[in-house]
N, C-alpha and C positions, 0 to 999 in steps of 0.2 A: 386603830379604829375600833376593833372588837371590844377593847377595854372601855373606850368611851361609850359605846352603845350599851354595854352592860351597866355602866355607871348611870347612864340616863334612865334605864329601866328601873334601877333602884330609886332614883329620884321620883319617878312616876308612882311607884308603889308607896313611897314614904309620904309624898306631898299630894297624891291623887291628881297628878298632871295628866288627866285624860282628855282635855280639851285643847285644840290647836289655837294658836294665836291668830289674829287677823293676817291677811295676806301682806307680805313684805315686812312683818314684824319678826324679829329673830330672838332666840334665846342666847344669853351671854353668861359667862362666868364672872359675874359682877355682884355688887352689893345693892346698887340703886338702879332703877330704870332710867333710860334716856329717851325722852319723847321729842319727836319732830312734829311741830304743830303749825297750823296756818289759821289766821284769824278770819272769822266770818262776821265782819263787823255789824251788819244789819241784823243778824240773829243773836249778836252778843254772846257768841260761843266760839269754840275753836275746833277745827278738824285736825285730829291726830293722824297724820298721813302714814307714819310708821314709827316704830320704836324698838329699842333694844331692852329686853326684859330678862332679869336674872332667872336662872333655872328653878330656884326655890320659890318663885312667885306663883301661887295658885291663882285661879280666876278671882277668888274671893279677895285675896291680898291685892291683886291688880285693881279690882273694882274699888276697894277702899282707898288705894293710892290715887287713882284717877279722881275720885270725889274730893280728896284733899287738894290735889294739884290743880284742879280746874273747877273752882267753886262757881264760875259763871256758866259751866256746861261744856260738854265735849261731844264730838261726833266720831264714830269709828266706822270704817268700811272694810269689806273683805272678811267679815266674820263667817264662821261655819254656822249651820243651823243650831247646833248644840250650844255654841258660845252665844249666839243670838238669844236663845231661850234663857240662858243664865242671866243676861242683862235684862231681858223682858220681865223676868220674875222679880227684878229689883227696880221696877217702875220705869224702865227705859222703853222707848218706842223702837220698833224694828221695821225694816222694809227690805223686801227681796229686790236685788239689783241685777242678778244674772246667775251664772253657775260657773264653777271651776272644773276643769278636766283633770281628773286624778288618775295617775298610773300607779297601780299597786305592783311594786317591784318583785314580789314573789309570785306574780302571775304573768301570763303571756299577753302582750299588747302589740306584738309586731307580726302577727300571722295573717293579717288580711292580705288579699292578693294585691291590692293597690299599694300597700306598704312594701311587700316583698319585691314587687316590680321596681319600685323606687330605689330600694336598697341595692338591687342588682346593678342598676344603671349608675347610682351614685358611687358604688365601690370603685368604678373605673376613673373617677374624677380626682380622688385624693384620700385623705384620712382624717379622722377625728382626733384631736389632741387637746389637753388642758393647758391653758396659758397662765403662767404665774403673773399676777398683776403688779409687776414692779413698775417703776416710773417709765421705762422705755416702752413697755407693752401697754400701759395706760395711754401714752401718746399715740401709739399705733392704733389702739382701739378707737380713740376719738377721730383719727383720720379715717378709719374704716366706716364709722358712723356717717361721716360726710359723704361717703360713696354709696350709701344704701338708697333703695328705690324712692323712699318718701322723705329723704333728708331735707329737701327744699320746702317742705310743707310745715305748717304749725304742728307741734307735737303735744300729746297729752302730758300733763305735768303732775308731779307729786303722787302718781299712782304706783310707781315702781322706784326701786333704788336705781337711779338713773346713771350714777357715776360709779364704775367699778372700783372697788376698794378692798380692804381686808375683810369686809363683811360679805363679799361675793366671790364666787368662783366663776371662772370664765372658760368656756369650751369653744373651740373653733373647728370648722371644717376647712382644712388647708389643702389647696390643690397640690399636684405633684411638683409644681414649680415654686411652691411656698406661698402663693397668694391666699389671703383669707377670703373665703367665699361666703361663709355664714358664721354667726356667733350667737351663743346663748349664755346669759349670766344667771347664776343661781344663788339664792340665799337659803339659810338653814332656819326653818321654823322650829326645829328640834334636832336632836342628834340622830333621829331616824327618819325625819321628814324634811324635804327640800321643796323650794318654790321657785318657779321661773320668774325672773325679773324682766329681762330684755331678750327678744328674739329678732335678730337682724340678718338681713340677706343682702349681699352685694348686688347692685343694680345689673351687673353683667353675669351673675352666677347662673349656670345652667339649671334646668329643672331637677327636682329630686334631691337637691342638696340639703334642704332643711329636714326632710324625712330621714336622710342618712345621719345627720347630726343628732337628731332626737334618738335614733336607734343606738348610736355609739355611746351617747351619754347614759342611756338606759342601762346598757351593759356595764358601764363603769360604776354607776351608782349601786347597781345590784351586787357587784363584786365587792363593794366596800361595806355592805351590810345595811344600806338604807332600805326602808320599807315602803316609802311613799314619795312620789314625785308629782307635784302639781304643775301642770302646764299653764296654769293661770286662768283668769276669769274670761269668759265671753259675756260681756255685758248685754243685758236686755233679752238675749235670745230665748232663754228658757221660759221667760214670762209670756212669750208669744207662741208657745207650743203647748197649749192646754195643760197648765200646771195642775197638779193633783189638788191643791187647795185653791179656792176662789181668790181672785185678785182683790186687794183692798182698793178703796177709791183712789188713793195716791198712786198705787201700782197701775191701775187702769188709766189714769192720766198720763203716766210715764210711757206706757205702751202706745197710747194714741199719738203722742208726740213723736216717739221714736219711729213709728211706722212711716212717718213723713220725712225722716232724716236718714234713710238708708244710703243716700248719696254722700253723706258726710262721713260715716264710719262703717266700714264693711264688716260688721259683726257676723253676717251670714257666712262670708268667706272664712273668717277666723274660726267659726264653728265647724265648718266642713273640714278644715285642715286638722284641727285637734280631734275631731271625731273619727278620723282615719285610724287612730290608735286604740279604738274601742275603750275609751276611758270610763271610769265611774264619774257621772256628772253630779256634783254636789252643789246645792244652792248656796249662793253668796248673799250675805245680809249686811245691811247698814244699821247701826245702832246709835241712838243718841239719848241722853238723859234730859233733853229739852223737847219742846214741841216740834214734832216733825211735820213740816209744812211744805207746800210747793215752793214757797219763797226760799226756804233753806236749801232745797234741791237746786234752785236756780243759782244761788250763791256758790254751791259746790261745783256746778257746771262751769261757772266762770273761773273758779280757782283751779279746776282741773285742766283748763284750756280748751274745753269742749266747745265753748262759744267762739273761740278763735278759729277752730277748725270749721265750725258751721259757717262762719262769715267767709272764710277763705274759699270753701267749696261752693257755696251759694254764689259768690261773686264770680268764680270761675265758670259756673254753668250759665250765669247771666251774660258774661262776656262771650262765651261760645255761641249762645243763641243770637247775639247781635252780629257775630261774624257770619253765621249761616244764613242770615236774612238777605 
């Protein structure tokens, strides 16, 4: 592992790889990038949900390849501010969509009293271990997903690497009897940076399990020489907390809509959980080389499955109101 980290740092010095890829995009030892994209037909463009990018691809090379590969236009989400600035300077449009919680592995993030209390209680429940994603464990993982709290509800789509594979590592909190109580999958944005894909908790798991799993993974990654672990994005939240820069008209529209959709997606609860670990909150950007309009955002919401969740939760509230009458 140390040899790989040193080799990556030489890559960064040689090719000036100072910018992180979008969320769920990974670096690979390959020759050509592999893009996973979804058509946004009414905008006549494509949303690149995630991709595998060779280590020697700078942002400039990536930009040139995207321009050739997607002559009708492309949309990227999950970009860091500096990556967003790079594309903005090349006539792309950008939009803040939220913030990611970043844990710097050479610093302390587990010292808050709420976290320490959770770790003390969680330590009595079992242990954290990494699971090799062979065929048997992939089957086990899918069974575990069906036993999580929100498994019966519509899920967000294409925002994460949803199926564990060779591109992801999987860590579980396993009870003393061997039952999986929680699981987190990670992808590598670089040889020193990792990103959280899925965070899953068994519907019958006791409290404090997820905090214990995060703490266990933190120590493992730190011992392996990683420098940064992103717990992933909390959408919308940072736009609703007096951002340093004024909101654009489209961001204002997004905030006004989201303020009425809190029953659909508990981004406030997600923020509270991730904020327990005193992370660095880094803005998350959406970038496109086509016209960024509310209509495009609506198409993205459909492709992401957000409208399915909105319909499901709204219908549930309506049905509950009828029952209570």
